[in-house]
BAZAFI-436180 format. One record per residue (C-alpha): residue number from 1; residue in three letters; chain; z, y, x. Coordinates in nm, 2 decimals. Layout:
% residues N
(pt NUM, ala, A, (Z, Y, X))
...
//
This chain:
% residues 426
(pt 1, unk, A, (14.25, -9.33, -14.02))
(pt 2, unk, A, (14.42, -9.18, -13.71))
(pt 3, unk, A, (14.63, -8.88, -13.80))
(pt 4, unk, A, (14.63, -8.57, -13.59))
(pt 5, unk, A, (14.94, -8.66, -13.39))
(pt 6, unk, A, (14.80, -9.00, -13.30))
(pt 7, unk, A, (14.47, -8.84, -13.22))
(pt 8, unk, A, (14.62, -8.60, -12.98))
(pt 9, unk, A, (14.82, -8.88, -12.82))
(pt 10, unk, A, (14.51, -9.09, -12.77))
(pt 11, unk, A, (14.31, -8.80, -12.63))
(pt 12, unk, A, (14.60, -8.72, -12.38))
(pt 13, unk, A, (14.61, -9.09, -12.27))
(pt 14, unk, A, (14.23, -9.09, -12.21))
(pt 15, unk, A, (14.26, -8.78, -12.01))
(pt 16, unk, A, (14.55, -8.92, -11.80))
(pt 17, unk, A, (14.35, -9.24, -11.75))
(pt 18, unk, A, (14.05, -9.05, -11.62))
(pt 19, unk, A, (14.25, -8.84, -11.37))
(pt 20, unk, A, (14.45, -9.14, -11.26))
(pt 21, unk, A, (14.14, -9.35, -11.21))
(pt 22, unk, A, (13.98, -9.08, -10.99))
(pt 23, unk, A, (14.31, -9.04, -10.79))
(pt 24, unk, A, (14.31, -9.41, -10.73))
(pt 25, unk, A, (13.95, -9.41, -10.61))
(pt 26, unk, A, (13.94, -9.11, -10.38))
(pt 27, unk, A, (14.24, -8.89, -10.45))
(pt 28, unk, A, (14.04, -8.62, -10.63))
(pt 29, unk, A, (14.02, -8.51, -10.99))
(pt 30, unk, A, (13.74, -8.63, -11.22))
(pt 31, unk, A, (13.49, -8.39, -11.38))
(pt 32, unk, A, (13.69, -8.11, -11.52))
(pt 33, unk, A, (13.87, -8.06, -11.19))
(pt 34, unk, A, (14.16, -7.82, -11.20))
(pt 35, unk, A, (14.17, -7.81, -11.58))
(pt 36, unk, A, (14.21, -8.19, -11.59))
(pt 37, unk, A, (14.48, -8.18, -11.32))
(pt 38, unk, A, (14.66, -7.91, -11.51))
(pt 39, unk, A, (14.72, -8.16, -11.80))
(pt 40, unk, A, (14.91, -8.39, -11.57))
(pt 41, unk, A, (15.28, -8.31, -11.49))
(pt 42, unk, A, (15.31, -8.20, -11.13))
(pt 43, unk, A, (15.58, -8.47, -11.05))
(pt 44, unk, A, (15.36, -8.74, -11.20))
(pt 45, unk, A, (15.06, -8.62, -11.00))
(pt 46, unk, A, (15.26, -8.62, -10.68))
(pt 47, unk, A, (15.39, -8.96, -10.76))
(pt 48, unk, A, (15.03, -9.09, -10.82))
(pt 49, unk, A, (14.94, -8.94, -10.47))
(pt 50, unk, A, (15.24, -9.13, -10.31))
(pt 51, unk, A, (15.14, -9.45, -10.50))
(pt 52, unk, A, (14.80, -9.43, -10.35))
(pt 53, unk, A, (14.93, -9.36, -10.01))
(pt 54, unk, A, (15.16, -9.65, -10.03))
(pt 55, unk, A, (14.85, -9.87, -10.10))
(pt 56, unk, A, (14.97, -9.97, -10.46))
(pt 57, unk, A, (14.67, -10.13, -10.63))
(pt 58, unk, A, (14.67, -10.00, -10.99))
(pt 59, unk, A, (14.50, -10.32, -11.10))
(pt 60, unk, A, (14.63, -10.60, -10.88))
(pt 61, unk, A, (14.97, -10.49, -10.75))
(pt 62, unk, A, (15.26, -10.70, -10.89))
(pt 63, unk, A, (15.62, -10.59, -10.77))
(pt 64, unk, A, (15.77, -10.85, -10.54))
(pt 65, unk, A, (16.09, -11.04, -10.64))
(pt 66, unk, A, (16.32, -11.03, -10.34))
(pt 67, unk, A, (16.63, -11.20, -10.47))
(pt 68, unk, A, (16.69, -11.49, -10.71))
(pt 69, unk, A, (16.96, -11.73, -10.81))
(pt 70, unk, A, (17.28, -11.73, -10.59))
(pt 71, unk, A, (17.15, -11.45, -10.36))
(pt 72, unk, A, (17.10, -11.23, -10.66))
(pt 73, unk, A, (17.44, -11.31, -10.80))
(pt 74, unk, A, (17.61, -11.24, -10.47))
(pt 75, unk, A, (17.44, -10.90, -10.43))
(pt 76, unk, A, (17.53, -10.81, -10.80))
(pt 77, unk, A, (17.89, -10.91, -10.73))
(pt 78, unk, A, (17.91, -10.68, -10.43))
(pt 79, unk, A, (17.73, -10.38, -10.58))
(pt 80, unk, A, (17.95, -10.10, -10.72))
(pt 81, unk, A, (17.75, -10.07, -11.04))
(pt 82, unk, A, (17.86, -10.41, -11.14))
(pt 83, unk, A, (18.20, -10.27, -11.22))
(pt 84, unk, A, (18.05, -10.04, -11.47))
(pt 85, unk, A, (17.82, -10.28, -11.65))
(pt 86, unk, A, (18.06, -10.31, -11.95))
(pt 87, unk, A, (18.01, -9.93, -12.00))
(pt 88, unk, A, (17.63, -9.97, -11.98))
(pt 89, unk, A, (17.63, -10.25, -12.23))
(pt 90, unk, A, (17.85, -10.07, -12.47))
(pt 91, unk, A, (17.67, -9.74, -12.46))
(pt 92, unk, A, (17.31, -9.83, -12.39))
(pt 93, unk, A, (17.22, -10.20, -12.41))
(pt 94, unk, A, (17.34, -10.25, -12.76))
(pt 95, unk, A, (17.15, -9.95, -12.88))
(pt 96, unk, A, (16.84, -10.04, -12.69))
(pt 97, unk, A, (16.84, -10.40, -12.82))
(pt 98, unk, A, (16.86, -10.28, -13.17))
(pt 99, unk, A, (16.55, -10.06, -13.11))
(pt 100, unk, A, (16.36, -10.35, -12.94))
(pt 101, unk, A, (16.38, -10.19, -12.60))
(pt 102, unk, A, (16.52, -10.29, -12.25))
(pt 103, unk, A, (16.78, -10.15, -12.02))
(pt 104, unk, A, (16.75, -10.20, -11.65))
(pt 105, unk, A, (17.00, -10.12, -11.38))
(pt 106, unk, A, (16.86, -10.08, -11.02))
(pt 107, unk, A, (17.01, -10.03, -10.68))
(pt 108, unk, A, (16.94, -9.72, -10.47))
(pt 109, unk, A, (16.62, -9.89, -10.33))
(pt 110, unk, A, (16.48, -9.96, -10.66))
(pt 111, unk, A, (16.55, -10.33, -10.69))
(pt 112, unk, A, (16.64, -10.43, -11.04))
(pt 113, unk, A, (16.99, -10.58, -11.06))
(pt 114, unk, A, (17.02, -10.63, -11.44))
(pt 115, unk, A, (16.76, -10.63, -11.71))
(pt 116, unk, A, (16.89, -10.67, -12.06))
(pt 117, unk, A, (16.82, -10.58, -12.42))
(pt 118, unk, A, (16.59, -10.71, -12.69))
(pt 119, unk, A, (16.50, -11.07, -12.60))
(pt 120, unk, A, (16.15, -11.05, -12.72))
(pt 121, unk, A, (16.09, -10.72, -12.52))
(pt 122, unk, A, (16.25, -10.88, -12.21))
(pt 123, unk, A, (16.01, -11.18, -12.23))
(pt 124, unk, A, (15.71, -10.94, -12.26))
(pt 125, unk, A, (15.83, -10.74, -11.97))
(pt 126, unk, A, (15.86, -11.06, -11.75))
(pt 127, unk, A, (15.47, -11.06, -11.75))
(pt 128, unk, A, (15.48, -10.75, -11.53))
(pt 129, unk, A, (15.77, -10.88, -11.32))
(pt 130, unk, A, (16.02, -10.63, -11.47))
(pt 131, unk, A, (16.30, -10.87, -11.39))
(pt 132, unk, A, (16.62, -10.88, -11.20))
(pt 133, unk, A, (16.55, -10.90, -10.83))
(pt 134, unk, A, (16.21, -10.73, -10.84))
(pt 135, unk, A, (16.14, -10.41, -10.65))
(pt 136, unk, A, (16.04, -10.12, -10.88))
(pt 137, unk, A, (16.05, -9.83, -10.63))
(pt 138, unk, A, (15.73, -9.63, -10.60))
(pt 139, unk, A, (15.63, -9.81, -10.28))
(pt 140, unk, A, (15.61, -10.14, -10.46))
(pt 141, unk, A, (15.54, -10.06, -10.82))
(pt 142, unk, A, (15.38, -9.72, -10.82))
(pt 143, unk, A, (15.48, -9.44, -11.07))
(pt 144, unk, A, (15.75, -9.55, -11.31))
(pt 145, unk, A, (16.07, -9.38, -11.44))
(pt 146, unk, A, (16.34, -9.56, -11.22))
(pt 147, unk, A, (16.12, -9.53, -10.91))
(pt 148, unk, A, (16.05, -9.16, -10.97))
(pt 149, unk, A, (16.42, -9.08, -11.06))
(pt 150, unk, A, (16.53, -9.24, -10.73))
(pt 151, unk, A, (16.26, -9.06, -10.53))
(pt 152, unk, A, (16.35, -8.71, -10.68))
(pt 153, unk, A, (16.71, -8.76, -10.76))
(pt 154, unk, A, (16.69, -8.63, -11.11))
(pt 155, unk, A, (16.64, -8.79, -11.46))
(pt 156, unk, A, (16.27, -8.86, -11.54))
(pt 157, unk, A, (16.05, -8.98, -11.83))
(pt 158, unk, A, (15.72, -9.16, -11.78))
(pt 159, unk, A, (15.50, -9.20, -12.08))
(pt 160, unk, A, (15.25, -9.49, -12.11))
(pt 161, unk, A, (14.93, -9.38, -11.92))
(pt 162, unk, A, (15.14, -9.18, -11.67))
(pt 163, unk, A, (15.23, -9.51, -11.50))
(pt 164, unk, A, (15.02, -9.59, -11.20))
(pt 165, unk, A, (14.98, -9.96, -11.26))
(pt 166, unk, A, (14.77, -10.06, -11.56))
(pt 167, unk, A, (14.98, -10.36, -11.66))
(pt 168, unk, A, (15.27, -10.11, -11.70))
(pt 169, unk, A, (15.09, -9.86, -11.92))
(pt 170, unk, A, (15.17, -10.02, -12.26))
(pt 171, unk, A, (15.54, -9.92, -12.18))
(pt 172, unk, A, (15.72, -9.59, -12.16))
(pt 173, unk, A, (16.06, -9.53, -11.99))
(pt 174, unk, A, (16.34, -9.29, -11.91))
(pt 175, unk, A, (16.57, -9.32, -11.61))
(pt 176, unk, A, (16.86, -9.14, -11.44))
(pt 177, unk, A, (17.00, -9.18, -11.09))
(pt 178, unk, A, (17.37, -9.28, -11.06))
(pt 179, unk, A, (17.58, -9.15, -10.77))
(pt 180, unk, A, (17.92, -9.23, -10.62))
(pt 181, unk, A, (18.15, -8.99, -10.80))
(pt 182, unk, A, (18.34, -8.91, -10.48))
(pt 183, unk, A, (18.12, -8.95, -10.18))
(pt 184, unk, A, (17.79, -8.85, -10.36))
(pt 185, unk, A, (17.59, -9.14, -10.22))
(pt 186, unk, A, (17.31, -9.27, -10.44))
(pt 187, unk, A, (17.40, -9.59, -10.59))
(pt 188, unk, A, (17.10, -9.67, -10.82))
(pt 189, unk, A, (16.95, -9.59, -11.15))
(pt 190, unk, A, (16.97, -9.66, -11.53))
(pt 191, unk, A, (16.65, -9.70, -11.72))
(pt 192, unk, A, (16.54, -9.76, -12.07))
(pt 193, unk, A, (16.20, -9.91, -12.13))
(pt 194, unk, A, (16.01, -9.98, -12.44))
(pt 195, unk, A, (15.75, -9.81, -12.67))
(pt 196, unk, A, (15.70, -9.43, -12.67))
(pt 197, unk, A, (16.05, -9.38, -12.81))
(pt 198, unk, A, (16.19, -9.48, -12.47))
(pt 199, unk, A, (16.04, -9.17, -12.32))
(pt 200, unk, A, (16.16, -8.92, -12.58))
(pt 201, unk, A, (16.40, -8.64, -12.49))
(pt 202, unk, A, (16.66, -8.81, -12.70))
(pt 203, unk, A, (16.62, -9.14, -12.49))
(pt 204, unk, A, (16.67, -8.95, -12.17))
(pt 205, unk, A, (16.97, -8.76, -12.30))
(pt 206, unk, A, (17.13, -9.10, -12.39))
(pt 207, unk, A, (17.05, -9.24, -12.04))
(pt 208, unk, A, (17.19, -8.92, -11.88))
(pt 209, unk, A, (17.52, -8.95, -12.09))
(pt 210, unk, A, (17.55, -9.32, -12.00))
(pt 211, unk, A, (17.51, -9.24, -11.62))
(pt 212, unk, A, (17.78, -8.98, -11.65))
(pt 213, unk, A, (18.00, -9.23, -11.82))
(pt 214, unk, A, (17.93, -9.48, -11.55))
(pt 215, unk, A, (18.03, -9.23, -11.27))
(pt 216, unk, A, (18.35, -9.15, -11.46))
(pt 217, unk, A, (18.43, -9.52, -11.49))
(pt 218, unk, A, (18.37, -9.57, -11.12))
(pt 219, unk, A, (18.59, -9.27, -11.04))
(pt 220, unk, A, (18.87, -9.41, -11.26))
(pt 221, unk, A, (18.85, -9.75, -11.09))
(pt 222, unk, A, (18.86, -9.60, -10.75))
(pt 223, unk, A, (19.17, -9.41, -10.83))
(pt 224, unk, A, (19.33, -9.70, -11.01))
(pt 225, unk, A, (19.25, -9.95, -10.73))
(pt 226, unk, A, (19.38, -9.70, -10.47))
(pt 227, unk, A, (19.03, -9.66, -10.34))
(pt 228, unk, A, (18.99, -9.29, -10.40))
(pt 229, unk, A, (19.06, -9.20, -10.04))
(pt 230, unk, A, (18.82, -9.46, -9.90))
(pt 231, unk, A, (18.54, -9.36, -10.14))
(pt 232, unk, A, (18.58, -9.00, -10.03))
(pt 233, unk, A, (18.47, -9.10, -9.68))
(pt 234, unk, A, (18.11, -8.98, -9.64))
(pt 235, unk, A, (17.85, -9.24, -9.53))
(pt 236, unk, A, (17.78, -9.30, -9.16))
(pt 237, unk, A, (17.47, -9.12, -9.06))
(pt 238, unk, A, (17.22, -9.29, -8.83))
(pt 239, unk, A, (16.97, -9.07, -8.65))
(pt 240, unk, A, (16.66, -9.25, -8.52))
(pt 241, unk, A, (16.45, -8.94, -8.48))
(pt 242, unk, A, (16.68, -8.78, -8.22))
(pt 243, unk, A, (16.51, -8.68, -7.88))
(pt 244, unk, A, (16.82, -8.79, -7.70))
(pt 245, unk, A, (16.82, -9.14, -7.85))
(pt 246, unk, A, (16.99, -9.30, -8.15))
(pt 247, unk, A, (17.32, -9.17, -8.27))
(pt 248, unk, A, (17.58, -9.24, -8.54))
(pt 249, unk, A, (17.78, -8.96, -8.68))
(pt 250, unk, A, (18.04, -8.87, -8.94))
(pt 251, unk, A, (18.29, -8.58, -8.99))
(pt 252, unk, A, (18.09, -8.38, -8.74))
(pt 253, unk, A, (18.16, -8.64, -8.47))
(pt 254, unk, A, (17.85, -8.79, -8.31))
(pt 255, unk, A, (17.83, -9.08, -8.07))
(pt 256, unk, A, (17.55, -9.27, -7.90))
(pt 257, unk, A, (17.46, -9.62, -8.01))
(pt 258, unk, A, (17.27, -9.89, -7.83))
(pt 259, unk, A, (16.91, -9.94, -7.91))
(pt 260, unk, A, (16.98, -10.29, -8.05))
(pt 261, unk, A, (17.25, -10.16, -8.28))
(pt 262, unk, A, (17.02, -9.88, -8.39))
(pt 263, unk, A, (16.74, -10.13, -8.46))
(pt 264, unk, A, (16.97, -10.35, -8.67))
(pt 265, unk, A, (17.11, -10.06, -8.87))
(pt 266, unk, A, (16.76, -9.92, -8.94))
(pt 267, unk, A, (16.63, -10.27, -9.05))
(pt 268, unk, A, (16.93, -10.33, -9.27))
(pt 269, unk, A, (16.89, -9.98, -9.42))
(pt 270, unk, A, (16.52, -10.06, -9.49))
(pt 271, unk, A, (16.62, -10.39, -9.65))
(pt 272, unk, A, (16.91, -10.31, -9.87))
(pt 273, unk, A, (16.88, -10.65, -10.05))
(pt 274, unk, A, (16.98, -10.81, -9.72))
(pt 275, unk, A, (16.83, -11.04, -9.45))
(pt 276, unk, A, (16.92, -11.37, -9.30))
(pt 277, unk, A, (16.99, -11.40, -8.93))
(pt 278, unk, A, (16.66, -11.57, -8.90))
(pt 279, unk, A, (16.47, -11.31, -9.07))
(pt 280, unk, A, (16.64, -11.03, -8.85))
(pt 281, unk, A, (16.55, -11.23, -8.54))
(pt 282, unk, A, (16.18, -11.22, -8.64))
(pt 283, unk, A, (16.20, -10.85, -8.73))
(pt 284, unk, A, (16.36, -10.77, -8.39))
(pt 285, unk, A, (16.15, -11.00, -8.18))
(pt 286, unk, A, (15.89, -11.24, -8.30))
(pt 287, unk, A, (15.92, -11.49, -8.01))
(pt 288, unk, A, (16.23, -11.47, -7.79))
(pt 289, unk, A, (16.53, -11.40, -8.00))
(pt 290, unk, A, (16.74, -11.68, -8.17))
(pt 291, unk, A, (16.98, -11.67, -8.47))
(pt 292, unk, A, (17.29, -11.72, -8.27))
(pt 293, unk, A, (17.22, -11.41, -8.06))
(pt 294, unk, A, (17.16, -11.21, -8.37))
(pt 295, unk, A, (17.48, -11.32, -8.53))
(pt 296, unk, A, (17.68, -11.23, -8.21))
(pt 297, unk, A, (17.51, -10.89, -8.22))
(pt 298, unk, A, (17.59, -10.84, -8.58))
(pt 299, unk, A, (17.96, -10.93, -8.52))
(pt 300, unk, A, (17.97, -10.65, -8.26))
(pt 301, unk, A, (17.80, -10.41, -8.50))
(pt 302, unk, A, (18.06, -10.49, -8.76))
(pt 303, unk, A, (18.33, -10.35, -8.53))
(pt 304, unk, A, (18.12, -10.03, -8.50))
(pt 305, unk, A, (18.06, -9.99, -8.87))
(pt 306, unk, A, (18.38, -10.13, -9.01))
(pt 307, unk, A, (18.44, -10.47, -9.19))
(pt 308, unk, A, (18.36, -10.33, -9.53))
(pt 309, unk, A, (18.04, -10.17, -9.43))
(pt 310, unk, A, (17.85, -10.48, -9.31))
(pt 311, unk, A, (17.84, -10.78, -9.54))
(pt 312, unk, A, (17.70, -11.13, -9.50))
(pt 313, unk, A, (17.52, -11.41, -9.69))
(pt 314, unk, A, (17.27, -11.23, -9.65))
(pt 315, unk, A, (17.35, -10.97, -9.39))
(pt 316, unk, A, (17.34, -10.63, -9.57))
(pt 317, unk, A, (17.49, -10.28, -9.57))
(pt 318, unk, A, (17.74, -10.20, -9.84))
(pt 319, unk, A, (17.60, -9.95, -10.09))
(pt 320, unk, A, (17.65, -9.60, -9.97))
(pt 321, unk, A, (17.78, -9.71, -9.62))
(pt 322, unk, A, (17.50, -9.56, -9.42))
(pt 323, unk, A, (17.22, -9.30, -9.44))
(pt 324, unk, A, (16.94, -9.24, -9.20))
(pt 325, unk, A, (16.73, -8.94, -9.10))
(pt 326, unk, A, (16.43, -9.16, -9.21))
(pt 327, unk, A, (16.57, -9.11, -9.57))
(pt 328, unk, A, (16.58, -8.74, -9.52))
(pt 329, unk, A, (16.20, -8.75, -9.43))
(pt 330, unk, A, (16.13, -8.95, -9.74))
(pt 331, unk, A, (16.33, -8.72, -9.96))
(pt 332, unk, A, (16.13, -8.42, -9.82))
(pt 333, unk, A, (15.80, -8.60, -9.89))
(pt 334, unk, A, (15.91, -8.69, -10.25))
(pt 335, unk, A, (16.00, -8.33, -10.31))
(pt 336, unk, A, (15.64, -8.23, -10.20))
(pt 337, unk, A, (15.77, -8.05, -9.88))
(pt 338, unk, A, (15.58, -8.18, -9.58))
(pt 339, unk, A, (15.69, -7.89, -9.38))
(pt 340, unk, A, (16.04, -8.00, -9.40))
(pt 341, unk, A, (15.93, -8.36, -9.32))
(pt 342, unk, A, (15.78, -8.24, -8.99))
(pt 343, unk, A, (16.08, -8.03, -8.90))
(pt 344, unk, A, (16.31, -8.34, -8.95))
(pt 345, unk, A, (16.08, -8.57, -8.74))
(pt 346, unk, A, (16.21, -8.44, -8.40))
(pt 347, unk, A, (16.10, -8.74, -8.18))
(pt 348, unk, A, (15.92, -9.07, -8.21))
(pt 349, unk, A, (16.11, -9.31, -8.43))
(pt 350, unk, A, (16.32, -9.52, -8.18))
(pt 351, unk, A, (16.05, -9.47, -7.92))
(pt 352, unk, A, (16.19, -9.73, -7.68))
(pt 353, unk, A, (16.20, -10.00, -7.95))
(pt 354, unk, A, (15.95, -10.29, -7.93))
(pt 355, unk, A, (16.08, -10.45, -8.25))
(pt 356, unk, A, (15.81, -10.55, -8.49))
(pt 357, unk, A, (16.02, -10.45, -8.78))
(pt 358, unk, A, (16.08, -10.10, -8.64))
(pt 359, unk, A, (15.71, -10.06, -8.55))
(pt 360, unk, A, (15.63, -10.12, -8.92))
(pt 361, unk, A, (15.87, -9.85, -9.03))
(pt 362, unk, A, (15.74, -9.62, -8.76))
(pt 363, unk, A, (15.38, -9.67, -8.86))
(pt 364, unk, A, (15.44, -9.64, -9.24))
(pt 365, unk, A, (15.64, -9.33, -9.22))
(pt 366, unk, A, (15.38, -9.16, -8.99))
(pt 367, unk, A, (15.11, -9.25, -9.23))
(pt 368, unk, A, (15.30, -9.12, -9.52))
(pt 369, unk, A, (15.37, -8.78, -9.36))
(pt 370, unk, A, (15.00, -8.76, -9.24))
(pt 371, unk, A, (14.88, -8.83, -9.59))
(pt 372, unk, A, (15.10, -8.56, -9.74))
(pt 373, unk, A, (14.97, -8.31, -9.48))
(pt 374, unk, A, (14.61, -8.39, -9.56))
(pt 375, unk, A, (14.68, -8.35, -9.93))
(pt 376, unk, A, (14.83, -8.01, -9.86))
(pt 377, unk, A, (14.52, -7.89, -9.69))
(pt 378, unk, A, (14.75, -7.66, -9.47))
(pt 379, unk, A, (14.57, -7.65, -9.13))
(pt 380, unk, A, (14.87, -7.49, -8.95))
(pt 381, unk, A, (15.11, -7.76, -9.08))
(pt 382, unk, A, (14.86, -8.03, -8.96))
(pt 383, unk, A, (14.86, -7.85, -8.62))
(pt 384, unk, A, (15.24, -7.86, -8.60))
(pt 385, unk, A, (15.21, -8.24, -8.66))
(pt 386, unk, A, (14.95, -8.31, -8.40))
(pt 387, unk, A, (15.12, -8.11, -8.15))
(pt 388, unk, A, (15.46, -8.28, -8.21))
(pt 389, unk, A, (15.58, -8.61, -8.08))
(pt 390, unk, A, (15.41, -8.86, -8.31))
(pt 391, unk, A, (15.03, -8.78, -8.33))
(pt 392, unk, A, (14.96, -8.60, -8.00))
(pt 393, unk, A, (14.69, -8.86, -7.90))
(pt 394, unk, A, (14.53, -8.91, -8.25))
(pt 395, unk, A, (14.17, -8.80, -8.19))
(pt 396, unk, A, (14.07, -8.82, -8.56))
(pt 397, unk, A, (14.35, -8.60, -8.66))
(pt 398, unk, A, (14.28, -8.34, -8.39))
(pt 399, unk, A, (13.92, -8.33, -8.51))
(pt 400, unk, A, (14.04, -8.28, -8.86))
(pt 401, unk, A, (14.27, -8.00, -8.75))
(pt 402, unk, A, (13.98, -7.84, -8.55))
(pt 403, unk, A, (13.75, -7.85, -8.86))
(pt 404, unk, A, (14.02, -7.69, -9.09))
(pt 405, unk, A, (14.15, -7.41, -8.86))
(pt 406, unk, A, (13.98, -7.06, -8.87))
(pt 407, unk, A, (13.86, -6.91, -8.55))
(pt 408, unk, A, (14.15, -6.81, -8.32))
(pt 409, unk, A, (14.38, -6.93, -8.06))
(pt 410, unk, A, (14.51, -7.23, -8.27))
(pt 411, unk, A, (14.15, -7.36, -8.32))
(pt 412, unk, A, (14.08, -7.31, -7.95))
(pt 413, unk, A, (14.37, -7.54, -7.88))
(pt 414, unk, A, (14.25, -7.80, -8.12))
(pt 415, unk, A, (13.90, -7.78, -7.96))
(pt 416, unk, A, (14.04, -7.82, -7.61))
(pt 417, unk, A, (14.25, -8.12, -7.72))
(pt 418, unk, A, (13.96, -8.29, -7.89))
(pt 419, unk, A, (13.76, -8.25, -7.56))
(pt 420, unk, A, (14.03, -8.41, -7.36))
(pt 421, unk, A, (14.10, -8.70, -7.59))
(pt 422, unk, A, (13.72, -8.76, -7.64))
(pt 423, unk, A, (13.67, -8.78, -7.27))
(pt 424, unk, A, (13.98, -9.01, -7.22))
(pt 425, unk, A, (13.85, -9.24, -7.50))
(pt 426, unk, A, (13.51, -9.31, -7.32))
//
C-alpha cells in the first residue's frame, strides 16, 4: 500500500506531467489553468518555456556529445576546474558514490567535463547521454539542474518530473554554479544526480559547500602560482549589438575591432568546446574561405586577445577570457526580464556580417526574444521590439502588436505599419 507521503509525491508528479505535456504541446496550462500552474515553481515553469522555445523535444531529444577522446582530454587539461577536481572527489564524489549517485562537473556552457560516482548509476545515466563531452545546457537538454543553475547563476534543485525531457524524469539533481574567485567569471557548475535524495535541501547544501571549497582552492592556487594579479583582470567584453559597429573593451577602454575578428570571437564564444580551422571556415563562409586564411586570421586575433586567451587544437577561448553582450541578453531572458533584453539589443547583431554561423546566432537570439515577449503578453513591450532594429519589417509581429494594443496612438502606429508592410509584400 502506498503511504501518505508517497501518495502526495505521485499526485505531484502527475500534476507536473500534465502541465509539462500541455506546455510542450502549445505553451498553455491544462484543465485547471492557473491552479495547475501555481503548483509548478516559477523558475521551472520559465525553464520549460525556454526549453519549448529552443525546440527541445521532450520525447526525442538526446543531448549531443561534442567532445570525445583526445579532444575532451585536451579541453579538460586546459580548464581551470580541473585544478580543483581533487577537492570535488574528496568532498562530493566519494559521498555520492556511497549513496549510489553521480557527480558531474560542467563548463560554463553546460558541457559535462567529468561524470563520476557510483559505477552502476553512471552506466544507467549513459542511456540518456549524461556523459563527459555531452551538452546539458537548457538549449540542448531542456530543464535540468546544471543547465538551470548556469542560466540563473544560483543553486538549483530539479526533482524527477520537473525535468523537461522524459528520459531524464526518473532522476533528480542539485547543482551550483562555480565562479572565478577573483575575476568573477562563470567557470561551470557542480551537480549531484541520482534518486530523489539528490534533490533534497541537504544535497544542495553539500553541493554549495563543495563549490565554495572549489573556489577557495582556485584562489589559493592563483596566489601560490603567482597568478593572482592575472586572474584579477576582468574578461574582455565583445559588443556585437553596438550601433557603431563591433567593439572590444576592458577597464573602461573601448576600441573598434574588424568585422572578421568580431565574427571569430563571437563564433568561438558560442562554441566554448572549440572549433577546428576547417569548421570555422564553414561557419564564416560556406564556399570561399580556406583553412590557411582562417589560421592566419586567428594568429592576428591572438595578438589582439593575448596569447593566453586564445588556445588551439581545437581553437577555443580560455574560460573567462571573453564575455559578449549576447550573453547579457541571454541572462536577461533567463531571469524572465524581456524588457532588459530589448534594452540591451541596441542594433542588429553584426549587421554587416554574411557569415552563416553569425546568421544562425542572429536568428536564434531574435526568436528567443520574440518568444519571451509573446509569453509576457505585454503589448507595449512588443511594440518596442517591432519598432527597434531587429523586427521592423516583420509583418506577422506587427499584426500581433496591432491586435494586442488598446485603441490609441500606439495602435494607430501599428495599423499604419501593417498597411505599409502588407502593401509592400504584394
